[in-house]
N, C-alpha and C positions, 0 to 999 in steps of 0.2 A: 641277150635277154630281149624279151618284146617288151616295149611299152606299150602301154593304151594310151590312148592321148583321150584326154578330158573334151567333151562338146561342150560348147558355152550355149547357154539359154539364149534366145531371142526375148527381148525385153517384152515384146507386144503380146506375149502369150496367157493374156488374162482371161479370156472367155467374153461370151455375149450372154450374161446370166440374164440380165435384163429382156433381151429380144427371146430367149429360150422361155422364161417365165411367161410372158404374154401370149407365145405361142402354145404353151402348154395347157394356159388356163382356157385360150381361144377353142384350140380346137380337140382338146382331150375331156377338160372338167366341165366345160358348158354344156356343150351336147348329152355328155352321160348325166348331169343334173337334169336336164331337161326330160330325158328319157325315164329316169327314175320317178319324176315326178308325174308323167302322164300314164306310165305303166301300170300302175293300180288300178287306177279310173277306168283305163281301156279293159283290162283283166275281168274286172267287176261288173262291167256292161256286157262283154262275152258272155261270163257266168250266167247272169240275169236271163240275158234272151234264149240262151240255151235251155234254163230251167222253164222259162215262161210257153217257149214254143211247146216243149215236152208235155209241161201240164195241160196247157189248151188243147192240144190234139187229144191227149187221153180224156179229157171232162167231155170233150163235144162227141167223142165215140161212144161214151158210156151215158151220158146225158140226152145226146141229140138234141141241144139246144146251145145255138151260138152265143146267146145271151151268156148262160153260165160259163161258159167257157172264156168269154169276153171277161167277166168278171173276176175269173182267176188270174189272167193277165192284169186287170188295174190292182188286184191284192198283192201280186207279187211286186208291181211298180211300187205301191204304196210302203211295204216293206222294206225295198230299200232308199226309201224317202228321196225319190226321184221327182222332179217338178212332172205337173200335170201333161198328159198328152206326150210325154217323151216315147212310150210305146204304142206301135199299132199293131194290132194282129187281124189278121185275112185267113181264111177256109178255104181250101178245095177239097171235094169229095163228097159224096153222100155217106153219112154215118147210118143210113138207114137200108143201104145195100150191102147185104153179107159178101163178105170176101174181098170187100175193095179196101183201099187205102184212103183214110182222111189225113189231109196235110194242113199243119198250122205254120203259117209265115208269120213271124214276127220280126220287125224293124224298129230299131232304136238308134239313138244316135249318141257318139262318144266325143265328149267336149276333148279340143285340142288345143297346144300353145301355139299362140299366133307369132309368126315370125317373118313382120312384114320386110325386113332387109332381103331377106332370100325369096321373096312373091310369094311366100304362103301364108296367106291370109284368110284361108278357111275356119272359121269356127268351129265346125263339128264335122265329123267322118259319120256316114249312114252305114249301119250294119245290119245285116238280114240272117237271120238264124231261122231253119227250116227242120219240122220235125214231122215224119209220116208215122201214122198209127193205123195198124190194120185191124179191120173191123171182124170180128168172128163170125167164121161162117154158121155155126152152130147154135149161134145166140139167139135169145127170143127177142125178137124187136115188136114188141107191143107198144 
Protein backbone atom coordinates (compact mmCIF):
# COMPACT_ATOMS: atom_id res chain seq x y z
CA UNK A 1 0.00 0.00 0.00
CA UNK A 2 1.31 3.38 -1.01
CA UNK A 3 1.02 6.01 1.55
CA UNK A 4 0.82 9.67 0.50
CA UNK A 5 2.64 12.05 2.62
CA UNK A 6 1.01 15.28 3.62
CA UNK A 7 3.03 18.34 2.90
CA UNK A 8 3.19 20.87 5.61
CA UNK A 9 2.37 24.46 4.83
CA UNK A 10 4.85 27.17 5.37
CA UNK A 11 3.57 29.64 7.94
CA UNK A 12 4.46 32.85 6.04
CA UNK A 13 2.40 32.37 2.85
CA UNK A 14 0.05 35.25 3.49
CA UNK A 15 0.95 37.23 0.35
CA UNK A 16 1.54 40.92 -0.24
CA UNK A 17 -1.96 42.32 -0.76
CA UNK A 18 -0.95 45.85 0.17
CA UNK A 19 1.93 45.98 -2.27
CA UNK A 20 -0.15 44.37 -5.02
CA UNK A 21 -2.98 46.84 -4.44
CA UNK A 22 -0.68 49.87 -4.64
CA UNK A 23 0.97 48.50 -7.78
CA UNK A 24 -2.40 47.74 -9.35
CA UNK A 25 -3.73 51.21 -8.64
CA UNK A 26 -0.52 52.97 -9.59
CA UNK A 27 0.28 51.13 -12.79
CA UNK A 28 -3.13 50.05 -14.07
CA UNK A 29 -6.00 52.11 -12.76
CA UNK A 30 -4.53 55.64 -12.69
CA UNK A 31 -3.18 55.63 -16.29
CA UNK A 32 -6.47 54.17 -17.47
CA UNK A 33 -8.42 56.88 -15.64
CA UNK A 34 -6.23 59.60 -17.15
CA UNK A 35 -6.73 58.17 -20.63
CA UNK A 36 -10.49 57.92 -20.14
CA UNK A 37 -10.72 61.54 -19.00
CA UNK A 38 -8.59 62.92 -21.84
CA UNK A 39 -9.86 60.78 -24.73
CA UNK A 40 -13.32 62.40 -25.22
CA UNK A 41 -11.83 65.90 -25.43
CA UNK A 42 -9.14 64.70 -27.81
CA UNK A 43 -11.63 62.96 -30.09
CA UNK A 44 -13.99 65.97 -30.03
CA UNK A 45 -11.20 68.31 -31.12
CA UNK A 46 -10.06 65.94 -33.88
CA UNK A 47 -13.61 65.66 -35.24
CA UNK A 48 -14.15 69.41 -34.97
CA UNK A 49 -10.92 70.18 -36.84
CA UNK A 50 -11.84 67.73 -39.62
CA UNK A 51 -15.30 69.25 -40.05
CA UNK A 52 -13.90 72.78 -39.95
CA UNK A 53 -11.23 72.10 -42.57
CA UNK A 54 -13.70 70.36 -44.86
CA UNK A 55 -16.34 73.10 -44.60
CA UNK A 56 -13.80 75.91 -44.92
CA UNK A 57 -12.33 74.44 -48.11
CA UNK A 58 -15.77 73.93 -49.64
CA UNK A 59 -16.91 77.43 -48.71
CA UNK A 60 -13.73 78.96 -50.11
CA UNK A 61 -14.16 77.11 -53.43
CA UNK A 62 -17.83 78.02 -53.76
CA UNK A 63 -17.73 81.66 -52.59
CA UNK A 64 -14.11 82.53 -53.43
CA UNK A 65 -14.01 84.48 -50.17
CA UNK A 66 -11.50 83.71 -47.45
CA UNK A 67 -13.52 85.81 -45.02
CA UNK A 68 -16.64 83.67 -45.43
CA UNK A 69 -14.60 80.49 -45.10
CA UNK A 70 -12.94 81.83 -41.94
CA UNK A 71 -16.37 82.78 -40.58
CA UNK A 72 -17.48 79.16 -41.07
CA UNK A 73 -14.55 78.00 -38.95
CA UNK A 74 -15.41 80.54 -36.25
CA UNK A 75 -19.04 79.37 -36.30
CA UNK A 76 -17.94 75.76 -35.81
CA UNK A 77 -15.64 76.88 -33.01
CA UNK A 78 -18.58 78.67 -31.36
CA UNK A 79 -20.86 75.64 -31.75
CA UNK A 80 -18.41 73.56 -29.75
CA UNK A 81 -18.20 76.31 -27.10
CA UNK A 82 -14.44 76.55 -27.38
CA UNK A 83 -12.45 79.48 -26.03
CA UNK A 84 -11.73 82.25 -28.51
CA UNK A 85 -8.76 81.87 -30.84
CA UNK A 86 -8.45 78.14 -30.29
CA UNK A 87 -8.68 77.38 -34.01
CA UNK A 88 -6.67 78.98 -36.79
CA UNK A 89 -7.28 78.45 -40.48
CA UNK A 90 -5.03 79.08 -43.48
CA UNK A 91 -5.71 78.52 -47.15
CA UNK A 92 -3.60 77.57 -50.11
CA UNK A 93 -4.56 77.42 -53.75
CA UNK A 94 -6.56 79.66 -56.04
CA UNK A 95 -10.35 79.12 -56.07
CA UNK A 96 -10.61 81.05 -59.35
CA UNK A 97 -8.38 78.66 -61.32
CA UNK A 98 -10.36 75.82 -62.86
CA UNK A 99 -9.10 72.30 -62.22
CA UNK A 100 -6.88 73.24 -59.25
CA UNK A 101 -7.26 72.30 -55.62
CA UNK A 102 -7.84 74.59 -52.68
CA UNK A 103 -6.59 73.39 -49.33
CA UNK A 104 -7.81 74.51 -45.92
CA UNK A 105 -5.45 73.89 -43.00
CA UNK A 106 -7.05 74.10 -39.55
CA UNK A 107 -4.87 74.14 -36.46
CA UNK A 108 -6.35 73.61 -33.02
CA UNK A 109 -5.12 72.79 -29.56
CA UNK A 110 -5.97 69.75 -27.47
CA UNK A 111 -5.70 70.19 -23.69
CA UNK A 112 -3.90 67.40 -21.88
CA UNK A 113 -3.36 66.33 -18.31
CA UNK A 114 -0.15 67.60 -16.74
CA UNK A 115 2.07 64.95 -15.22
CA UNK A 116 5.03 66.90 -13.80
CA UNK A 117 6.48 63.83 -12.04
CA UNK A 118 7.16 62.23 -15.44
CA UNK A 119 8.54 65.47 -16.88
CA UNK A 120 5.46 65.93 -19.06
CA UNK A 121 4.36 69.49 -18.37
CA UNK A 122 2.91 70.68 -21.68
CA UNK A 123 -0.57 72.15 -21.41
CA UNK A 124 -1.69 71.46 -24.96
CA UNK A 125 -0.90 69.44 -28.05
CA UNK A 126 -1.26 71.16 -31.42
CA UNK A 127 -3.36 69.31 -33.98
CA UNK A 128 -3.43 70.14 -37.69
CA UNK A 129 -6.11 68.91 -40.08
CA UNK A 130 -6.06 69.48 -43.85
CA UNK A 131 -8.70 69.14 -46.51
CA UNK A 132 -8.25 69.74 -50.24
CA UNK A 133 -11.29 70.60 -52.34
CA UNK A 134 -11.10 70.55 -56.16
CA UNK A 135 -12.29 73.51 -58.20
CA UNK A 136 -14.67 72.28 -60.89
CA UNK A 137 -13.19 72.55 -64.40
CA UNK A 138 -16.45 73.48 -66.04
CA UNK A 139 -18.00 75.87 -63.56
CA UNK A 140 -18.68 79.49 -64.22
CA UNK A 141 -16.23 81.72 -62.39
CA UNK A 142 -17.87 85.09 -62.62
